[in-house]
PyMOL Python script that loads the backbone (N, CA, C, O; Angstrom):
from pymol import cmd

cmd.read_pdbstr("""\
ATOM      1  N   MET A   1       0.806  -1.197   0.000  1.00  0.00           N
ATOM      2  CA  MET A   1       0.000   0.000   0.000  1.00  0.00           C
ATOM      3  C   MET A   1       0.858   1.273   0.000  1.00  0.00           C
ATOM      4  O   MET A   1       0.442   2.324   0.489  1.00  0.00           O
ATOM      5  N   GLU A   2       2.032   1.150  -0.547  1.00  0.00           N
ATOM      6  CA  GLU A   2       2.923   2.302  -0.606  1.00  0.00           C
ATOM      7  C   GLU A   2       2.339   3.424  -1.471  1.00  0.00           C
ATOM      8  O   GLU A   2       2.576   4.602  -1.205  1.00  0.00           O
ATOM      9  N   TRP A   3       1.585   3.060  -2.492  1.00  0.00           N
ATOM     10  CA  TRP A   3       0.987   4.066  -3.366  1.00  0.00           C
ATOM     11  C   TRP A   3      -0.012   4.932  -2.603  1.00  0.00           C
ATOM     12  O   TRP A   3      -0.176   6.114  -2.905  1.00  0.00           O
ATOM     13  N   MET A   4      -0.684   4.332  -1.604  1.00  0.00           N
ATOM     14  CA  MET A   4      -1.640   5.099  -0.811  1.00  0.00           C
ATOM     15  C   MET A   4      -0.937   6.177   0.008  1.00  0.00           C
ATOM     16  O   MET A   4      -1.438   7.291   0.160  1.00  0.00           O
ATOM     17  N   ILE A   5       0.227   5.823   0.528  1.00  0.00           N
ATOM     18  CA  ILE A   5       0.996   6.779   1.320  1.00  0.00           C
ATOM     19  C   ILE A   5       1.427   7.954   0.441  1.00  0.00           C
ATOM     20  O   ILE A   5       1.318   9.110   0.848  1.00  0.00           O
ATOM     21  N   TRP A   6       1.913   7.654  -0.760  1.00  0.00           N
ATOM     22  CA  TRP A   6       2.348   8.716  -1.662  1.00  0.00           C
ATOM     23  C   TRP A   6       1.174   9.558  -2.148  1.00  0.00           C
ATOM     24  O   TRP A   6       1.296  10.774  -2.297  1.00  0.00           O
ATOM     25  N   LEU A   7       0.031   8.907  -2.395  1.00  0.00           N
ATOM     26  CA  LEU A   7      -1.158   9.642  -2.808  1.00  0.00           C
ATOM     27  C   LEU A   7      -1.605  10.597  -1.704  1.00  0.00           C
ATOM     28  O   LEU A   7      -1.904  11.760  -1.974  1.00  0.00           O
ATOM     29  N   GLY A   8      -1.650  10.119  -0.478  1.00  0.00           N
ATOM     30  CA  GLY A   8      -2.037  10.965   0.650  1.00  0.00           C
ATOM     31  C   GLY A   8      -1.060  12.105   0.868  1.00  0.00           C
ATOM     32  O   GLY A   8      -1.466  13.224   1.182  1.00  0.00           O
ATOM     33  N   ALA A   9       0.228  11.825   0.701  1.00  0.00           N
ATOM     34  CA  ALA A   9       1.224  12.887   0.851  1.00  0.00           C
ATOM     35  C   ALA A   9       1.049  13.951  -0.224  1.00  0.00           C
ATOM     36  O   ALA A   9       1.186  15.142   0.053  1.00  0.00           O
ATOM     37  N   GLY A  10       0.749  13.532  -1.440  1.00  0.00           N
ATOM     38  CA  GLY A  10       0.516  14.494  -2.516  1.00  0.00           C
ATOM     39  C   GLY A  10      -0.704  15.354  -2.263  1.00  0.00           C
ATOM     40  O   GLY A  10      -0.683  16.560  -2.509  1.00  0.00           O
ATOM     41  N   ILE A  11      -1.770  14.734  -1.771  1.00  0.00           N
ATOM     42  CA  ILE A  11      -2.983  15.491  -1.458  1.00  0.00           C
ATOM     43  C   ILE A  11      -2.713  16.471  -0.321  1.00  0.00           C
ATOM     44  O   ILE A  11      -3.185  17.607  -0.357  1.00  0.00           O
ATOM     45  N   SER A  12      -1.960  16.040   0.684  1.00  0.00           N
ATOM     46  CA  SER A  12      -1.624  16.939   1.795  1.00  0.00           C
ATOM     47  C   SER A  12      -0.780  18.114   1.337  1.00  0.00           C
ATOM     48  O   SER A  12      -0.954  19.231   1.824  1.00  0.00           O
ATOM     49  N   ILE A  13       0.122  17.876   0.415  1.00  0.00           N
ATOM     50  CA  ILE A  13       0.960  18.960  -0.111  1.00  0.00           C
ATOM     51  C   ILE A  13       0.115  19.956  -0.900  1.00  0.00           C
ATOM     52  O   ILE A  13       0.355  21.162  -0.834  1.00  0.00           O
ATOM     53  N   CYS A  14      -0.877  19.458  -1.646  1.00  0.00           N
ATOM     54  CA  CYS A  14      -1.787  20.368  -2.350  1.00  0.00           C
ATOM     55  C   CYS A  14      -2.563  21.223  -1.348  1.00  0.00           C
ATOM     56  O   CYS A  14      -2.760  22.418  -1.566  1.00  0.00           O
ATOM     57  N   GLY A  15      -2.997  20.608  -0.260  1.00  0.00           N
ATOM     58  CA  GLY A  15      -3.690  21.362   0.778  1.00  0.00           C
ATOM     59  C   GLY A  15      -2.790  22.402   1.414  1.00  0.00           C
ATOM     60  O   GLY A  15      -3.224  23.522   1.685  1.00  0.00           O
ATOM     61  N   LEU A  16      -1.544  22.041   1.654  1.00  0.00           N
ATOM     62  CA  LEU A  16      -0.585  22.981   2.223  1.00  0.00           C
ATOM     63  C   LEU A  16      -0.342  24.158   1.277  1.00  0.00           C
ATOM     64  O   LEU A  16      -0.219  25.302   1.714  1.00  0.00           O
ATOM     65  N   ALA A  17      -0.275  23.866  -0.007  1.00  0.00           N
ATOM     66  CA  ALA A  17      -0.101  24.944  -0.990  1.00  0.00           C
ATOM     67  C   ALA A  17      -1.308  25.886  -0.966  1.00  0.00           C
ATOM     68  O   ALA A  17      -1.152  27.102  -1.074  1.00  0.00           O
ATOM     69  N   GLY A  18      -2.497  25.327  -0.825  1.00  0.00           N
ATOM     70  CA  GLY A  18      -3.694  26.159  -0.726  1.00  0.00           C
ATOM     71  C   GLY A  18      -3.682  27.031   0.513  1.00  0.00           C
ATOM     72  O   GLY A  18      -4.105  28.186   0.464  1.00  0.00           O
ATOM     73  N   LEU A  19      -3.204  26.495   1.619  1.00  0.00           N
ATOM     74  CA  LEU A  19      -3.097  27.289   2.845  1.00  0.00           C
ATOM     75  C   LEU A  19      -2.118  28.444   2.671  1.00  0.00           C
ATOM     76  O   LEU A  19      -2.370  29.556   3.134  1.00  0.00           O
ATOM     77  N   ILE A  20      -1.015  28.178   2.009  1.00  0.00           N
ATOM     78  CA  ILE A  20      -0.027  29.228   1.772  1.00  0.00           C
ATOM     79  C   ILE A  20      -0.608  30.316   0.879  1.00  0.00           C
ATOM     80  O   ILE A  20      -0.379  31.503   1.115  1.00  0.00           O
ATOM     81  N   VAL A  21      -1.357  29.919  -0.144  1.00  0.00           N
ATOM     82  CA  VAL A  21      -1.981  30.904  -1.032  1.00  0.00           C
ATOM     83  C   VAL A  21      -2.974  31.761  -0.258  1.00  0.00           C
ATOM     84  O   VAL A  21      -3.020  32.977  -0.444  1.00  0.00           O
ATOM     85  N   SER A  22      -3.766  31.139   0.607  1.00  0.00           N
ATOM     86  CA  SER A  22      -4.740  31.923   1.366  1.00  0.00           C
ATOM     87  C   SER A  22      -4.050  32.875   2.342  1.00  0.00           C
ATOM     88  O   SER A  22      -4.518  33.996   2.541  1.00  0.00           O
ATOM     89  N   ILE A  23      -2.963  32.451   2.944  1.00  0.00           N
ATOM     90  CA  ILE A  23      -2.202  33.338   3.836  1.00  0.00           C
ATOM     91  C   ILE A  23      -1.649  34.527   3.057  1.00  0.00           C
ATOM     92  O   ILE A  23      -1.712  35.665   3.523  1.00  0.00           O
ATOM     93  N   LEU A  24      -1.113  34.262   1.881  1.00  0.00           N
ATOM     94  CA  LEU A  24      -0.556  35.349   1.074  1.00  0.00           C
ATOM     95  C   LEU A  24      -1.633  36.337   0.627  1.00  0.00           C
ATOM     96  O   LEU A  24      -1.384  37.542   0.573  1.00  0.00           O
ATOM     97  N   LYS A  25      -2.830  35.834   0.307  1.00  0.00           N
ATOM     98  CA  LYS A  25      -3.908  36.738  -0.099  1.00  0.00           C
ATOM     99  C   LYS A  25      -4.347  37.634   1.056  1.00  0.00           C
ATOM    100  O   LYS A  25      -4.613  38.818   0.853  1.00  0.00           O
ATOM    101  N   VAL A  26      -4.424  37.080   2.259  1.00  0.00           N
ATOM    102  CA  VAL A  26      -4.818  37.895   3.409  1.00  0.00           C
ATOM    103  C   VAL A  26      -3.722  38.901   3.744  1.00  0.00           C
ATOM    104  O   VAL A  26      -4.019  40.045   4.086  1.00  0.00           O
ATOM    105  N   GLN A  27      -2.460  38.486   3.650  1.00  0.00           N
ATOM    106  CA  GLN A  27      -1.364  39.434   3.886  1.00  0.00           C
ATOM    107  C   GLN A  27      -1.403  40.582   2.886  1.00  0.00           C
ATOM    108  O   GLN A  27      -1.171  41.736   3.249  1.00  0.00           O
ATOM    109  N   LYS A  28      -1.692  40.270   1.645  1.00  0.00           N
ATOM    110  CA  LYS A  28      -1.776  41.312   0.616  1.00  0.00           C
ATOM    111  C   LYS A  28      -2.902  42.294   0.937  1.00  0.00           C
ATOM    112  O   LYS A  28      -2.756  43.502   0.752  1.00  0.00           O
ATOM    113  N   ALA A  29      -4.014  41.765   1.416  1.00  0.00           N
ATOM    114  CA  ALA A  29      -5.137  42.642   1.777  1.00  0.00           C
ATOM    115  C   ALA A  29      -4.787  43.501   2.990  1.00  0.00           C
ATOM    116  O   ALA A  29      -5.180  44.666   3.060  1.00  0.00           O
ATOM    117  N   ARG A  30      -4.054  42.936   3.940  1.00  0.00           N
ATOM    118  CA  ARG A  30      -3.673  43.717   5.120  1.00  0.00           C
ATOM    119  C   ARG A  30      -2.687  44.826   4.765  1.00  0.00           C
ATOM    120  O   ARG A  30      -2.746  45.921   5.323  1.00  0.00           O
ATOM    121  N   ARG A  31      -1.793  44.538   3.846  1.00  0.00           N
ATOM    122  CA  ARG A  31      -0.803  45.545   3.443  1.00  0.00           C
ATOM    123  C   ARG A  31      -1.421  46.657   2.603  1.00  0.00           C
ATOM    124  O   ARG A  31      -0.831  47.728   2.460  1.00  0.00           O
ATOM    125  N   ALA A  32      -2.602  46.410   2.050  1.00  0.00           N
ATOM    126  CA  ALA A  32      -3.249  47.415   1.203  1.00  0.00           C
ATOM    127  C   ALA A  32      -3.905  48.517   2.026  1.00  0.00           C
ATOM    128  O   ALA A  32      -4.483  49.451   1.471  1.00  0.00           O
ATOM    129  N   LYS A  33      -3.814  48.406   3.359  1.00  0.00           N
ATOM    130  CA  LYS A  33      -4.380  49.428   4.261  1.00  0.00           C
ATOM    131  C   LYS A  33      -5.870  49.655   3.985  1.00  0.00           C
ATOM    132  O   LYS A  33      -6.325  50.793   3.868  1.00  0.00           O
ATOM    133  N   LEU A  34      -6.618  48.557   3.883  1.00  0.00           N
ATOM    134  CA  LEU A  34      -8.055  48.646   3.642  1.00  0.00           C
ATOM    135  C   LEU A  34      -8.779  49.026   4.929  1.00  0.00           C
ATOM    136  O   LEU A  34      -8.246  48.870   6.027  1.00  0.00           O
ATOM    137  N   SER A  35      -9.983  49.516   4.777  1.00  0.00           N
ATOM    138  CA  SER A  35     -10.792  49.803   5.958  1.00  0.00           C
ATOM    139  C   SER A  35     -11.219  48.474   6.591  1.00  0.00           C
ATOM    140  O   SER A  35     -11.033  47.407   6.006  1.00  0.00           O
ATOM    141  N   ASP A  36     -11.786  48.557   7.778  1.00  0.00           N
ATOM    142  CA  ASP A  36     -12.181  47.337   8.485  1.00  0.00           C
ATOM    143  C   ASP A  36     -13.194  46.511   7.694  1.00  0.00           C
ATOM    144  O   ASP A  36     -13.082  45.288   7.612  1.00  0.00           O
ATOM    145  N   ASP A  37     -14.172  47.183   7.119  1.00  0.00           N
ATOM    146  CA  ASP A  37     -15.194  46.465   6.360  1.00  0.00           C
ATOM    147  C   ASP A  37     -14.615  45.825   5.099  1.00  0.00           C
ATOM    148  O   ASP A  37     -14.960  44.693   4.758  1.00  0.00           O
ATOM    149  N   GLU A  38     -13.744  46.545   4.416  1.00  0.00           N
ATOM    150  CA  GLU A  38     -13.127  45.992   3.209  1.00  0.00           C
ATOM    151  C   GLU A  38     -12.206  44.827   3.546  1.00  0.00           C
ATOM    152  O   GLU A  38     -12.164  43.831   2.823  1.00  0.00           O
ATOM    153  N   LEU A  39     -11.466  44.954   4.650  1.00  0.00           N
ATOM    154  CA  LEU A  39     -10.583  43.865   5.073  1.00  0.00           C
ATOM    155  C   LEU A  39     -11.402  42.636   5.467  1.00  0.00           C
ATOM    156  O   LEU A  39     -11.037  41.509   5.132  1.00  0.00           O
ATOM    157  N   ARG A  40     -12.493  42.853   6.169  1.00  0.00           N
ATOM    158  CA  ARG A  40     -13.370  41.747   6.562  1.00  0.00           C
ATOM    159  C   ARG A  40     -13.937  41.048   5.319  1.00  0.00           C
ATOM    160  O   ARG A  40     -14.028  39.821   5.283  1.00  0.00           O
ATOM    161  N   ALA A  41     -14.311  41.822   4.313  1.00  0.00           N
ATOM    162  CA  ALA A  41     -14.831  41.251   3.071  1.00  0.00           C
ATOM    163  C   ALA A  41     -13.752  40.455   2.341  1.00  0.00           C
ATOM    164  O   ALA A  41     -14.035  39.401   1.772  1.00  0.00           O
ATOM    165  N   ALA A  42     -12.525  40.952   2.356  1.00  0.00           N
ATOM    166  CA  ALA A  42     -11.421  40.244   1.699  1.00  0.00           C
ATOM    167  C   ALA A  42     -11.135  38.917   2.408  1.00  0.00           C
ATOM    168  O   ALA A  42     -10.891  37.901   1.758  1.00  0.00           O
ATOM    169  N   VAL A  43     -11.166  38.933   3.732  1.00  0.00           N
ATOM    170  CA  VAL A  43     -10.917  37.705   4.493  1.00  0.00           C
ATOM    171  C   VAL A  43     -12.050  36.705   4.267  1.00  0.00           C
ATOM    172  O   VAL A  43     -11.800  35.507   4.140  1.00  0.00           O
ATOM    173  N   GLN A  44     -13.292  37.188   4.215  1.00  0.00           N
ATOM    174  CA  GLN A  44     -14.417  36.295   3.959  1.00  0.00           C
ATOM    175  C   GLN A  44     -14.349  35.701   2.562  1.00  0.00           C
ATOM    176  O   GLN A  44     -14.814  34.583   2.338  1.00  0.00           O
ATOM    177  N   LYS A  45     -13.780  36.431   1.634  1.00  0.00           N
ATOM    178  CA  LYS A  45     -13.631  35.928   0.270  1.00  0.00           C
ATOM    179  C   LYS A  45     -12.591  34.800   0.207  1.00  0.00           C
ATOM    180  O   LYS A  45     -12.716  33.884  -0.607  1.00  0.00           O
ATOM    181  N   VAL A  46     -11.582  34.867   1.054  1.00  0.00           N
ATOM    182  CA  VAL A  46     -10.517  33.861   1.069  1.00  0.00           C
ATOM    183  C   VAL A  46     -10.906  32.640   1.913  1.00  0.00           C
ATOM    184  O   VAL A  46     -10.302  31.577   1.774  1.00  0.00           O
ATOM    185  N   MET A  47     -11.898  32.784   2.776  1.00  0.00           N
ATOM    186  CA  MET A  47     -12.258  31.712   3.704  1.00  0.00           C
ATOM    187  C   MET A  47     -12.600  30.380   3.026  1.00  0.00           C
ATOM    188  O   MET A  47     -12.159  29.344   3.525  1.00  0.00           O
ATOM    189  N   PRO A  48     -13.356  30.338   1.920  1.00  0.00           N
ATOM    190  CA  PRO A  48     -13.618  29.030   1.284  1.00  0.00           C
ATOM    191  C   PRO A  48     -12.346  28.325   0.815  1.00  0.00           C
ATOM    192  O   PRO A  48     -12.234  27.105   0.928  1.00  0.00           O
ATOM    193  N   LEU A  49     -11.391  29.089   0.289  1.00  0.00           N
ATOM    194  CA  LEU A  49     -10.111  28.501  -0.117  1.00  0.00           C
ATOM    195  C   LEU A  49      -9.384  27.922   1.086  1.00  0.00           C
ATOM    196  O   LEU A  49      -8.820  26.830   1.019  1.00  0.00           O
ATOM    197  N   ASN A  50      -9.402  28.662   2.184  1.00  0.00           N
ATOM    198  CA  ASN A  50      -8.740  28.221   3.400  1.00  0.00           C
ATOM    199  C   ASN A  50      -9.368  26.925   3.921  1.00  0.00           C
ATOM    200  O   ASN A  50      -8.654  25.982   4.262  1.00  0.00           O
ATOM    201  N   MET A  51     -10.683  26.878   3.982  1.00  0.00           N
ATOM    202  CA  MET A  51     -11.365  25.688   4.486  1.00  0.00           C
ATOM    203  C   MET A  51     -11.162  24.487   3.556  1.00  0.00           C
ATOM    204  O   MET A  51     -10.979  23.362   4.021  1.00  0.00           O
ATOM    205  N   GLY A  52     -11.196  24.731   2.251  1.00  0.00           N
ATOM    206  CA  GLY A  52     -10.957  23.655   1.298  1.00  0.00           C
ATOM    207  C   GLY A  52      -9.545  23.105   1.408  1.00  0.00           C
ATOM    208  O   GLY A  52      -9.333  21.896   1.311  1.00  0.00           O
ATOM    209  N   ALA A  53      -8.588  23.987   1.610  1.00  0.00           N
ATOM    210  CA  ALA A  53      -7.198  23.552   1.757  1.00  0.00           C
ATOM    211  C   ALA A  53      -7.015  22.750   3.047  1.00  0.00           C
ATOM    212  O   ALA A  53      -6.303  21.746   3.060  1.00  0.00           O
ATOM    213  N   LEU A  54      -7.649  23.189   4.119  1.00  0.00           N
ATOM    214  CA  LEU A  54      -7.592  22.420   5.365  1.00  0.00           C
ATOM    215  C   LEU A  54      -8.214  21.041   5.181  1.00  0.00           C
ATOM    216  O   LEU A  54      -7.689  20.045   5.678  1.00  0.00           O
ATOM    217  N   PHE A  55      -9.333  20.989   4.467  1.00  0.00           N
ATOM    218  CA  PHE A  55      -9.995  19.717   4.199  1.00  0.00           C
ATOM    219  C   PHE A  55      -9.084  18.785   3.406  1.00  0.00           C
ATOM    220  O   PHE A  55      -8.973  17.603   3.729  1.00  0.00           O
ATOM    221  N   LEU A  56      -8.436  19.308   2.378  1.00  0.00           N
ATOM    222  CA  LEU A  56      -7.503  18.487   1.589  1.00  0.00           C
ATOM    223  C   LEU A  56      -6.351  17.973   2.446  1.00  0.00           C
ATOM    224  O   LEU A  56      -5.953  16.815   2.325  1.00  0.00           O
ATOM    225  N   SER A  57      -5.828  18.817   3.294  1.00  0.00           N
ATOM    226  CA  SER A  57      -4.717  18.401   4.148  1.00  0.00           C
ATOM    227  C   SER A  57      -5.140  17.278   5.088  1.00  0.00           C
ATOM    228  O   SER A  57      -4.412  16.300   5.262  1.00  0.00           O
ATOM    229  N   VAL A  58      -6.300  17.418   5.685  1.00  0.00           N
ATOM    230  CA  VAL A  58      -6.782  16.394   6.616  1.00  0.00           C
ATOM    231  C   VAL A  58      -7.057  15.086   5.885  1.00  0.00           C
ATOM    232  O   VAL A  58      -6.668  14.020   6.364  1.00  0.00           O
ATOM    233  N   ILE A  59      -7.717  15.149   4.741  1.00  0.00           N
ATOM    234  CA  ILE A  59      -8.001  13.931   3.974  1.00  0.00           C
ATOM    235  C   ILE A  59      -6.701  13.261   3.548  1.00  0.00           C
ATOM    236  O   ILE A  59      -6.580  12.038   3.617  1.00  0.00           O
ATOM    237  N   GLY A  60      -5.735  14.049   3.112  1.00  0.00           N
ATOM    238  CA  GLY A  60      -4.449  13.483   2.714  1.00  0.00           C
ATOM    239  C   GLY A  60      -3.751  12.781   3.866  1.00  0.00           C
ATOM    240  O   GLY A  60      -3.208  11.689   3.696  1.00  0.00           O
ATOM    241  N   LEU A  61      -3.764  13.400   5.032  1.00  0.00           N
ATOM    242  CA  LEU A  61      -3.129  12.766   6.187  1.00  0.00           C
ATOM    243  C   LEU A  61      -3.871  11.505   6.611  1.00  0.00           C
ATOM    244  O   LEU A  61      -3.255  10.541   7.065  1.00  0.00           O
ATOM    245  N   MET A  62      -5.197  11.513   6.464  1.00  0.00           N
ATOM    246  CA  MET A  62      -5.965  10.303   6.775  1.00  0.00           C
ATOM    247  C   MET A  62      -5.613   9.171   5.818  1.00  0.00           C
ATOM    248  O   MET A  62      -5.521   8.017   6.237  1.00  0.00           O
ATOM    249  N   ILE A  63      -5.415   9.482   4.550  1.00  0.00           N
ATOM    250  CA  ILE A  63      -5.022   8.466   3.569  1.00  0.00           C
ATOM    251  C   ILE A  63      -3.632   7.927   3.889  1.00  0.00           C
ATOM    252  O   ILE A  63      -3.385   6.728   3.759  1.00  0.00           O
ATOM    253  N   VAL A  64      -2.725   8.804   4.307  1.00  0.00           N
ATOM    254  CA  VAL A  64      -1.381   8.356   4.691  1.00  0.00           C
ATOM    255  C   VAL A  64      -1.463   7.380   5.861  1.00  0.00           C
ATOM    256  O   VAL A  64      -0.841   6.318   5.825  1.00  0.00           O
ATOM    257  N   ILE A  65      -2.214   7.724   6.882  1.00  0.00           N
ATOM    258  CA  ILE A  65      -2.328   6.856   8.055  1.00  0.00           C
ATOM    259  C   ILE A  65      -2.996   5.547   7.680  1.00  0.00           C
ATOM    260  O   ILE A  65      -2.581   4.487   8.148  1.00  0.00           O
ATOM    261  N   LEU A  66      -4.026   5.601   6.840  1.00  0.00           N
ATOM    262  CA  LEU A  66      -4.681   4.382   6.391  1.00  0.00           C
ATOM    263  C   LEU A  66      -3.714   3.495   5.596  1.00  0.00           C
ATOM    264  O   LEU A  66      -3.722   2.274   5.748  1.00  0.00           O
ATOM    265  N   GLY A  67      -2.891   4.106   4.757  1.00  0.00           N
ATOM    266  CA  GLY A  67      -1.896   3.334   4.011  1.00  0.00           C
ATOM    267  C   GLY A  67      -0.859   2.706   4.915  1.00  0.00           C
ATOM    268  O   GLY A  67      -0.394   1.600   4.638  1.00  0.00           O
ATOM    269  N   ILE A  68      -0.482   3.380   5.991  1.00  0.00           N
ATOM    270  CA  ILE A  68       0.474   2.814   6.937  1.00  0.00           C
ATOM    271  C   ILE A  68      -0.134   1.638   7.678  1.00  0.00           C
ATOM    272  O   ILE A  68       0.522   0.610   7.854  1.00  0.00           O
ATOM    273  N   PHE A  69      -1.385   1.776   8.117  1.00  0.00           N
ATOM    274  CA  PHE A  69      -2.044   0.689   8.837  1.00  0.00           C
ATOM    275  C   PHE A  69      -2.276  -0.537   7.960  1.00  0.00           C
ATOM    276  O   PHE A  69      -2.078  -1.668   8.404  1.00  0.00           O
ATOM    277  N   ILE A  70      -2.692  -0.315   6.725  1.00  0.00           N
ATOM    278  CA  ILE A  70      -2.972  -1.434   5.824  1.00  0.00           C
ATOM    279  C   ILE A  70      -1.675  -2.108   5.376  1.00  0.00           C
ATOM    280  O   ILE A  70      -1.591  -3.333   5.281  1.00  0.00           O
ATOM    281  N   GLY A  71      -0.666  -1.276   5.104  1.00  0.00           N
ATOM    282  CA  GLY A  71       0.603  -1.802   4.595  1.00  0.00           C
ATOM    283  C   GLY A  71       1.407  -2.332   5.685  1.00  0.00           C
ATOM    284  O   GLY A  71       2.514  -2.821   5.455  1.00  0.00           O
TER     285      GLY A  71
END
""", "prot")
cmd.dss("prot")
cmd.show_as("cartoon", "prot")
cmd.util.cbc("prot")
cmd.orient("prot")
């Protein structure tokens, strides 16, 4: 089940990349000196990406653990 471990690691890395992208987008919005309402709107716009990336990371890690247990 080595392929499962590599598949899960790849999915986790994609999730990590999504988290990094969401962090960079929020940092860019903070550096733009937006008002509170505009900053809140920018963060809410990035939230689905953040949650999706977290979901991918968790699913990937679950696949890795499942591959370790089965293998």
